[in-house]
C-alpha positions in Angstrom: -69.4 -38.7 -202.1 -71.9 -41.3 -200.8 -74.5 -40.3 -203.3 -72.0 -40.3 -206.1 -71.1 -43.8 -205.4 -74.8 -44.7 -205.4 -75.1 -43.1 -208.8 -72.3 -45.1 -210.2 -73.7 -48.3 -208.8 -77.0 -47.3 -210.3 -75.6 -47.0 -213.8 -73.9 -50.3 -213.5 -77.1 -51.9 -212.4 -78.9 -50.4 -215.4 -76.4 -51.8 -217.8 -76.3 -55.2 -216.3 -80.0 -55.6 -216.0 -80.6 -54.4 -219.6 -78.1 -56.8 -220.9 -79.5 -59.8 -219.1 -83.2 -58.8 -219.6 -82.8 -59.6 -223.3 -81.6 -63.1 -222.6 -84.5 -63.6 -220.1 -87.1 -62.3 -222.5 -88.4 -59.8 -219.9 -88.6 -56.0 -220.4 -85.8 -54.3 -218.5 -88.1 -51.7 -216.7 -89.9 -54.6 -214.9 -86.8 -56.1 -213.5 -85.5 -52.7 -212.6 -88.6 -52.0 -210.5 -88.0 -55.3 -208.6 -84.3 -54.6 -208.1 -85.2 -51.2 -206.8 -87.8 -52.6 -204.4 -85.3 -55.1 -203.0 -82.5 -52.5 -202.7 -84.8 -50.2 -200.7 -84.7 -52.6 -197.8 -80.9 -53.0 -197.8 -79.4 -51.9 -194.5 -77.1 -48.9 -194.7 -78.8 -47.4 -197.8 -79.4 -43.7 -197.3 -82.9 -43.1 -195.9 -85.2 -41.5 -196.6 -84.7 -41.6 -200.4 -87.1 -39.0 -201.7 -86.5 -37.1 -205.0 -88.3 -33.8 -205.3 -91.1 -34.1 -207.8 -89.9 -31.1 -209.8 -86.7 -33.0 -210.6 -88.8 -35.6 -212.4 -91.4 -33.3 -213.9 -89.0 -30.5 -215.0 -85.6 -32.0 -215.4 -86.2 -35.7 -216.4 -89.5 -35.8 -218.2 -88.8 -33.1 -220.9 -85.7 -34.7 -222.3 -87.2 -38.2 -221.9 -90.3 -37.3 -223.9 -88.2 -35.3 -226.5 -86.0 -38.4 -227.0 -89.1 -40.4 -227.7 -90.8 -37.8 -229.9 -87.9 -37.4 -232.3 -88.0 -41.1 -233.0 -91.8 -41.3 -233.7 -92.5 -41.1 -237.4 -94.7 -38.1 -237.9 -96.6 -39.9 -240.8 -97.6 -42.7 -238.5 -98.6 -40.2 -235.8 -100.7 -38.3 -238.2 -102.5 -41.4 -239.5 -103.4 -42.5 -236.0 -104.0 -38.9 -234.6 -107.7 -39.6 -234.0 -107.2 -42.7 -231.9 -104.3 -41.2 -230.1 -106.3 -38.0 -229.2 -109.2 -40.0 -228.0 -107.1 -42.2 -225.7 -104.7 -39.5 -224.5 -107.4 -36.8 -223.7 -110.8 -38.4 -223.6 -109.8 -41.5 -221.7 -107.7 -39.5 -219.3 -110.7 -37.2 -218.3 -113.1 -40.1 -218.0 -110.6 -42.1 -215.9 -109.9 -39.2 -213.6 -113.5 -38.5 -212.9 -114.5 -42.1 -212.3 -111.5 -42.7 -210.0 -112.2 -39.4 -208.2 -115.8 -40.5 -207.5 -114.7 -43.9 -206.1 -112.0 -42.4 -204.0 -114.2 -39.6 -202.5 -116.7 -42.4 -201.6 -114.1 -44.5 -200.0 -112.2 -41.7 -198.1 -114.8 -39.5 -196.3 -112.5 -36.6 -195.8 -111.5 -36.5 -199.4 -113.6 -34.1 -201.7 -114.5 -34.9 -205.2 -112.0 -32.4 -206.6 -109.2 -33.9 -204.6 -110.2 -37.4 -205.7 -110.2 -36.2 -209.3 -106.7 -34.9 -208.7 -105.5 -38.4 -207.8 -107.5 -39.7 -210.7 -105.5 -37.5 -213.0 -102.3 -38.8 -211.3 -103.0 -42.5 -212.1 -104.6 -41.9 -215.5 -101.6 -41.5 -217.9 -100.1 -44.6 -219.2 -96.3 -45.3 -219.4 -95.6 -47.2 -222.7 -91.8 -47.7 -222.1 -92.3 -51.3 -220.8 -95.2 -52.0 -223.2 -93.4 -50.8 -226.3 -90.3 -52.7 -225.3 -92.3 -55.9 -225.2 -94.2 -54.9 -228.4 -91.2 -54.3 -230.5 -89.4 -57.4 -229.2 -92.4 -59.6 -230.1 -92.9 -57.8 -233.4 -96.4 -56.3 -232.7 -97.9 -54.6 -235.7 -96.4 -51.2 -236.2 -99.8 -49.4 -235.9 -100.4 -50.7 -232.3 -96.8 -49.7 -231.4 -97.5 -46.2 -232.8 -100.8 -45.8 -230.8 -99.1 -46.9 -227.6 -96.2 -44.5 -228.0 -98.4 -41.6 -229.2 -100.9 -42.1 -226.3 -98.1 -42.1 -223.7 -96.5 -39.0 -225.3 -99.6 -36.9 -225.1 -101.6 -38.1 -222.1 -98.8 -37.0 -219.8 -99.6 -33.5 -220.8 -103.3 -33.9 -220.5 -103.2 -35.5 -217.1 -100.8 -32.9 -215.7 -103.0 -30.1 -217.0 -106.1 -31.8 -215.4 -104.2 -32.2 -212.2 -103.6 -28.5 -212.1 -107.2 -27.8 -212.7 -108.4 -30.2 -210.0 -105.9 -28.8 -207.4 -107.2 -25.3 -208.3 -110.7 -26.5 -207.7 -109.8 -27.6 -204.2 -108.8 -24.1 -203.2 -111.7 -22.1 -204.7 -114.9 -22.5 -206.6 -114.0 -23.3 -210.1 -116.6 -23.9 -212.8 -116.5 -26.5 -215.5 -116.3 -23.8 -218.1 -113.2 -22.4 -216.5 -111.6 -25.8 -216.4 -112.4 -26.4 -220.1 -110.9 -23.0 -221.0 -107.7 -23.6 -219.0 -107.4 -27.0 -220.7 -107.9 -25.5 -224.2 -105.6 -22.6 -223.5 -102.9 -25.0 -222.3 -103.1 -27.2 -225.4 -103.2 -24.3 -227.9 -100.4 -22.4 -226.4 -98.2 -25.5 -226.0 -98.8 -26.5 -229.7 -97.8 -23.0 -230.9 -94.8 -22.6 -228.8 -93.6 -26.2 -229.6 -93.9 -25.5 -233.3 -92.1 -22.1 -233.0 -89.3 -23.7 -230.9 -89.1 -26.6 -233.4 -88.9 -24.3 -236.5 -86.4 -21.8 -235.0 -84.1 -24.5 -233.5 -84.1 -26.6 -236.6 -83.2 -23.6 -238.6 -80.5 -22.5 -236.3 -79.0 -26.0 -236.0 -79.0 -26.5 -239.8 -76.6 -23.4 -240.1 -74.1 -24.7 -237.5 -72.5 -27.4 -239.9 -70.9 -29.1 -237.0 -72.4 -32.4 -235.6 -71.0 -31.7 -232.1 -72.5 -28.3 -231.9 -75.8 -29.5 -233.3 -76.1 -32.3 -230.9 -75.2 -30.1 -228.0 -77.8 -27.6 -229.1 -80.4 -30.4 -229.2 -79.9 -31.1 -225.5 -81.3 -27.6 -224.9 -84.3 -27.9 -227.1 -86.7 -29.6 -224.7 -86.0 -27.1 -222.0 -86.3 -24.2 -224.5 -89.8 -25.5 -225.2 -90.8 -26.4 -221.7 -89.7 -23.4 -219.6 -91.6 -20.6 -221.3 -94.7 -22.8 -221.9 -94.9 -23.5 -218.2 -94.3 -19.9 -217.3 -97.3 -19.0 -219.4 -99.4 -21.5 -217.5 -99.7 -24.0 -220.4 -98.5 -27.6 -220.8 -94.7 -27.6 -221.2 -94.7 -31.3 -221.7 -97.0 -31.0 -224.8 -94.8 -28.3 -226.2 -91.7 -30.6 -225.8 -93.5 -33.4 -227.7 -94.6 -31.0 -230.5 -91.0 -29.7 -230.8 -89.6 -33.2 -230.9 -92.1 -34.4 -233.5 -91.2 -31.4 -235.8 -87.5 -31.9 -235.3 -87.5 -35.6 -235.9 -89.6 -35.1 -239.1 -87.3 -32.4 -240.6 -84.0 -34.0 -239.6 -83.6 -35.9 -242.8 -84.1 -32.6 -244.8 -82.2 -30.1 -242.7 -79.4 -31.9 -240.9 -76.3 -33.6 -242.2 -75.9 -37.4 -242.1 -73.1 -37.1 -239.6 -75.2 -34.9 -237.3 -78.2 -37.3 -237.6 -75.9 -40.3 -236.6 -74.5 -38.4 -233.6 -77.8 -37.1 -232.4 -79.4 -40.5 -232.7 -76.7 -42.2 -230.7 -76.5 -39.5 -228.0 -80.3 -39.3 -227.5 -80.6 -43.1 -227.4 -78.1 -43.1 -224.6 -79.9 -40.3 -222.7 -83.2 -42.1 -223.2 -81.7 -45.4 -221.9 -80.3 -43.8 -218.7 -83.3 -41.7 -217.9 -86.2 -44.1 -218.6 -84.4 -47.0 -216.9 -83.1 -44.9 -214.1 -86.6 -43.7 -213.2 -88.0 -47.2 -213.0 -85.1 -48.2 -210.7 -85.8 -45.1 -208.6 -89.5 -46.0 -208.3 -88.5 -49.2 -206.6 -86.0 -47.7 -204.4 -88.5 -45.2 -203.0 -90.9 -47.9 -201.7 -89.5 -48.1 -198.2 -89.6 -44.3 -197.8 -93.2 -44.2 -199.0 -94.3 -47.1 -196.7 -92.6 -45.3 -193.7 -94.4 -42.1 -194.3 -97.7 -43.8 -194.2 -96.8 -45.7 -191.0 -95.8 -42.4 -189.3 -99.3 -41.0 -190.0 -101.1 -43.0 -187.3 -104.3 -40.9 -187.5 -105.1 -42.0 -191.0 -105.6 -45.2 -192.8 -103.2 -48.1 -192.6 -100.6 -49.3 -195.2 -102.7 -52.4 -195.8 -105.8 -50.4 -196.5 -103.9 -48.0 -198.8 -102.5 -51.0 -200.8 -106.0 -52.5 -200.9 -107.4 -49.3 -202.4 -104.6 -49.2 -204.8 -105.4 -52.7 -206.0 -109.1 -51.7 -206.3 -108.1 -48.7 -208.5 -105.9 -51.1 -210.7 -109.0 -53.2 -211.4 -111.1 -50.0 -212.0 -108.5 -48.6 -214.5 -108.5 -51.8 -216.4 -112.3 -51.9 -216.6 -112.5 -48.3 -217.6 -109.9 -48.7 -220.3 -111.6 -51.8 -221.7 -115.0 -50.1 -221.8 -113.4 -47.1 -223.5 -111.5 -49.2 -226.0 -114.6 -51.0 -227.3 -116.1 -48.0 -229.1 -112.6 -47.0 -230.3 -112.2 -50.4 -232.0 -115.8 -50.1 -233.4 -114.9 -46.7 -234.9 -111.7 -48.0 -236.4 -113.5 -50.9 -238.0 -116.1 -48.5 -239.4 -113.3 -46.2 -240.7 -111.8 -49.3 -242.4 -115.1 -50.0 -244.1 -115.4 -46.4 -245.3 -111.8 -46.6 -246.6 -112.7 -49.5 -248.8 -115.7 -47.6 -250.2 -113.8 -44.4 -251.1 -110.4 -46.1 -252.0 -111.5 -46.7 -255.6 -112.7 -43.1 -256.0 -109.5 -41.7 -254.7 -107.5 -44.0 -257.0 -109.6 -42.9 -260.0 -109.2 -39.3 -259.2 -105.4 -39.7 -258.9 -105.3 -41.4 -262.3 -107.2 -38.6 -263.9 -105.0 -36.0 -262.4 -101.8 -37.9 -263.5 -103.1 -38.5 -267.0 -104.0 -34.8 -267.4 -101.4 -32.5 -269.2 -99.3 -30.6 -266.7 -100.2 -26.8 -266.6 -97.7 -24.6 -268.4 -98.0 -21.8 -266.0 -96.0 -21.7 -262.8 -99.0 -21.1 -260.6 -101.0 -23.8 -262.4 -98.1 -26.3 -262.0 -97.9 -25.6 -258.2 -101.6 -26.2 -257.9 -101.4 -29.4 -259.9 -98.5 -30.7 -257.8 -100.3 -30.0 -254.6 -103.5 -31.8 -255.7 -101.4 -34.8 -256.9 -99.5 -34.9 -253.6 -102.7 -34.7 -251.6 -104.3 -37.5 -253.6 -101.1 -39.6 -253.3 -101.0 -39.1 -249.6 -104.8 -39.9 -249.3 -104.4 -43.1 -251.3 -101.4 -44.2 -249.2 -103.3 -43.5 -245.9 -106.3 -45.6 -247.2 -104.0 -48.4 -248.2 -102.3 -48.4 -244.8 -105.7 -48.4 -243.1 -106.7 -51.4 -245.1 -103.4 -53.2 -244.6 -103.2 -52.6 -240.9 -106.7 -53.2 -239.4 -107.1 -53.0 -235.6 -109.6 -55.7 -234.4 -110.7 -57.0 -231.2 -107.4 -58.8 -230.6 -105.5 -55.5 -231.1 -107.9 -53.8 -228.9 -107.3 -56.3 -226.1 -103.6 -55.8 -226.4 -104.0 -52.0 -226.2 -106.3 -52.4 -223.1 -103.8 -54.7 -221.3 -100.8 -52.6 -222.2 -102.2 -49.6 -220.2 -99.5 -49.7 -217.5 -98.6 -46.8 -215.3 -95.2 -45.6 -214.5 -92.9 -42.8 -213.3 -95.2 -39.9 -214.3 -97.8 -41.3 -211.9 -95.5 -41.4 -209.0 -93.9 -38.0 -209.7 -97.3 -36.4 -210.1 -98.5 -38.0 -206.8 -95.5 -36.6 -205.0 -96.3 -33.1 -206.3 -99.5 -33.0 -204.4 -99.4 -30.1 -201.9 -97.7 -31.0 -198.6 -99.1 -28.0 -196.6 -102.0 -30.1 -195.2 -104.6 -28.8 -197.7 -104.9 -32.3 -199.1 -105.9 -35.0 -196.7 -104.3 -38.5 -196.9 -101.4 -37.2 -198.9 -99.0 -40.0 -197.8 -101.7 -42.6 -198.4 -102.5 -41.2 -201.8 -98.9 -41.4 -202.8 -98.8 -45.1 -201.7 -102.0 -45.7 -203.6 -100.4 -44.2 -206.8 -97.2 -46.2 -206.2 -99.3 -49.4 -205.8 -101.1 -48.7 -209.1 -97.8 -48.1 -210.9 -96.1 -51.1 -209.4 -98.9 -53.6 -209.9 -99.7 -52.6 -213.4 -96.1 -52.7 -214.4 -95.5 -56.1 -213.0 -98.8 -57.8 -213.6 -99.9 -56.4 -216.9 -96.3 -55.8 -218.1 -95.2 -59.2 -217.0 -98.1 -61.1 -218.6 -98.3 -59.0 -221.8 -96.1 -61.3 -223.9 -98.3 -64.3 -222.8 -101.5 -62.4 -223.8 -100.0 -61.5 -227.2 -99.1 -65.1 -227.9 -102.5 -66.4 -226.6 -104.4 -63.8 -228.8 -102.1 -64.7 -231.7 -101.6 -61.1 -232.7 -99.4 -61.3 -235.7 -96.7 -58.6 -236.3 -95.0 -57.3 -239.3 -94.0 -59.7 -242.0 -90.2 -59.6 -242.4 -90.3 -60.9 -245.9 -92.8 -58.3 -247.0 -90.7 -55.6 -245.4 -87.7 -56.8 -247.4 -89.7 -56.6 -250.7 -91.0 -53.2 -249.8 -87.4 -52.0 -248.9 -86.1 -53.4 -252.2 -88.9 -51.6 -254.1 -88.0 -48.3 -252.3 -84.3 -48.7 -253.0 -85.1 -49.4 -256.6 -87.0 -46.2 -256.9 -84.3 -44.2 -255.2 -81.7 -45.8 -257.5 -83.7 -44.9 -260.6 -83.6 -41.3 -259.5 -79.8 -41.5 -258.9 -79.1 -43.2 -262.2 -81.2 -40.5 -264.0 -78.9 -37.9 -262.4 -76.0 -39.6 -263.9 -77.5 -39.4 -267.4 -77.2 -35.7 -267.3 -74.8 -34.8 -264.5 -74.5 -31.1 -263.7 -71.1 -31.1 -262.1 -68.8 -28.3 -263.2 -65.2 -29.4 -263.6 -62.2 -27.0 -263.8 -61.1 -25.8 -267.2 -64.1 -27.3 -268.9 -63.1 -30.9 -268.4 -65.5 -33.7 -269.2 -66.4 -36.5 -266.7 -64.5 -39.7 -267.2 -66.9 -42.5 -268.4 -65.2 -45.0 -266.2 -65.9 -42.9 -263.1 -69.5 -42.5 -264.2 -69.9 -46.3 -264.6 -68.3 -46.9 -261.2 -70.8 -44.6 -259.5 -73.6 -46.3 -261.5 -72.6 -49.8 -260.3 -72.2 -48.6 -256.7 -75.7 -47.1 -256.9 -77.2 -50.3 -258.2 -75.4 -52.5 -255.7 -77.9 -51.8 -252.8 -80.9 -52.7 -255.0 -79.3 -56.0 -256.2 -78.4 -56.8 -252.5 -81.9 -56.4 -251.3 -83.5 -58.3 -254.2 -80.9 -61.1 -253.6 -82.1 -61.3 -249.9 -85.8 -61.4 -251.1 -85.1 -64.2 -253.6 -83.1 -66.2 -250.9 -86.0 -65.9 -248.4 -88.6 -66.9 -250.9 -86.5 -70.0 -252.2 -85.3 -70.7 -248.6 -81.9 -71.3 -250.1 -78.6 -71.3 -248.3 -76.5 -70.3 -251.4 -74.0 -67.5 -251.1 -75.0 -64.8 -253.5 -72.7 -62.1 -255.1 -73.7 -59.5 -252.5 -72.9 -61.9 -249.6 -69.6 -62.6 -251.2 -69.0 -58.9 -251.5 -69.8 -58.3 -247.8 -67.5 -61.1 -246.7 -64.7 -59.7 -248.9 -65.4 -56.2 -247.7 -65.4 -57.3 -244.1 -62.0 -59.0 -244.7 -60.6 -55.9 -246.2 -61.8 -53.7 -243.3 -60.3 -56.1 -240.8 -57.0 -55.9 -242.7 -57.2 -52.1 -242.9 -58.0 -51.9 -239.2 -55.0 -54.1 -238.3 -52.7 -52.0 -240.5 -54.0 -48.8 -238.9 -53.2 -50.2 -235.4 -49.8 -51.3 -236.6 -49.1 -47.8 -238.1 -50.2 -46.3 -234.7 -47.8 -48.5 -232.8 -44.9 -47.5 -235.1 -45.6 -43.9 -234.6 -44.6 -42.6 -238.0 -47.9 -40.9 -238.7 -49.3 -37.9 -236.8 -52.1 -38.5 -234.3 -54.5 -36.3 -236.2 -54.0 -38.2 -239.5 -54.5 -41.6 -237.6 -57.7 -40.1 -236.0 -59.1 -39.2 -239.4 -58.3 -42.6 -240.9 -59.9 -44.3 -237.9 -63.1 -42.2 -238.4 -63.2 -43.2 -242.0 -62.9 -46.9 -241.1 -65.5 -46.5 -238.3 -68.1 -45.1 -240.8 -67.4 -47.9 -243.2 -67.7 -50.6 -240.5 -70.9 -48.9 -239.2 -72.5 -49.1 -242.7 -71.6 -52.7 -242.9 -73.0 -53.4 -239.4 -76.3 -51.7 -240.2 -76.7 -53.9 -243.4 -76.0 -57.0 -241.3 -78.4 -56.1 -238.6 -81.3 -55.4 -241.0 -84.0 -58.1 -241.0 
């Protein structure tokens, strides 16, 4: 009962802190860590508070990473796959080795393999706080994608490296065997993640029930995680792959109602888990400090914290040194894109101007070639329009904060005495996570403003959206010109009905171009679409009041009232989404 009360209080704290963090302009995870640290010293709080590491690694991390993966656009992930791979694999390995060398030199009883194990613990970044700040300040979408992609994949690479390092402490392990285990873990995880994604998407698309589909989605991360871990591969990477596949195919395979329900439910799960673990990080401080104090034969708390601060500086220096060649390679890629962009455009024009093949096989080949050149041209355009320079590299460097994975992985170190300084290593990892979150995370907005890193242009986004809606509407209007809708007894479509659908289809395009023109002219005039929204809102308010009045009278059945309320809710939701759009 006592822990249930603490859980309820914890949820209330999450909601209150998240609400006021927006007004304060500070990312909620940073405040939650401080609240947790302060609460850890409250008299009467159950002590020691220690969550088994398997709870975080096996029960919390899979759904948390899945919730993030289904929201990452696969197109953006693919375009930045090279940068994400280098940072999430190469940087993790380099960081772990360098940190391991330093720790083994500072702590005489710690072997190099054991030092690399802690290096693997502190190497993965946690982009929750970073992306919260980045999105709020409107950072370029490409930087946000790199931060999210890096944090999704480097958790898997760091945990695989941690397993290999711990194995090396128990027996003689060659570099070749470590490389083989790493490659095996990655390949098996990707294969299982893809299989799970394909099978579960197919199965869920056949359910035709948003409640059942959402309930099934809660099991997907564990379906991917458990068998992958049993095979000795990276379950976390399998979860990420399954999430990326599911998110990419949701628009094609799931119903609109199922997508709305899944999006809302997973956003709620993600909110509770990711903010809850930051609060838990702070709450565990007192327990971690006491465990170090009880080990009188080892180093002191002050020494462990000092080593943690040294590791923080070392992590920042290694990340900065690693980021320099990454930025250089991105700039070189941009120059190459400028050189080949014209050739790709010319090739696409020649293919489009060529007569379409008459055979089915030839038409398929023509369509594949056209699609490839279109995608290649779009990738080149995006690379040219979203360059990553030294300012963006500095932001990516400073945004390398550590979080809950670091603390959970540190607590997973063997407690059988085979690893010396275990309590001190956990405190070092906690110091790294806490300091990077508070110092780098707290000053990230200031650095972004000082570097003048400009984000996305809202006016350009509106013009792009209007252009896309116009393309969609053209396809919809073309369908009205030759509707293939069979009616009973050979009846023909009423022209008034067709015209009404045509006007409804054109309304979205007219509304967006109206917003674009209003932004460009900086006018305060109320256009036709604004008038329509005002009238539609008044109608919905009146309909809602009438529904409540009918419910109070009780002359309609509850199931009919519920259906009517659902219809009004969907209408109001569509209106709210249009109002919230920038």
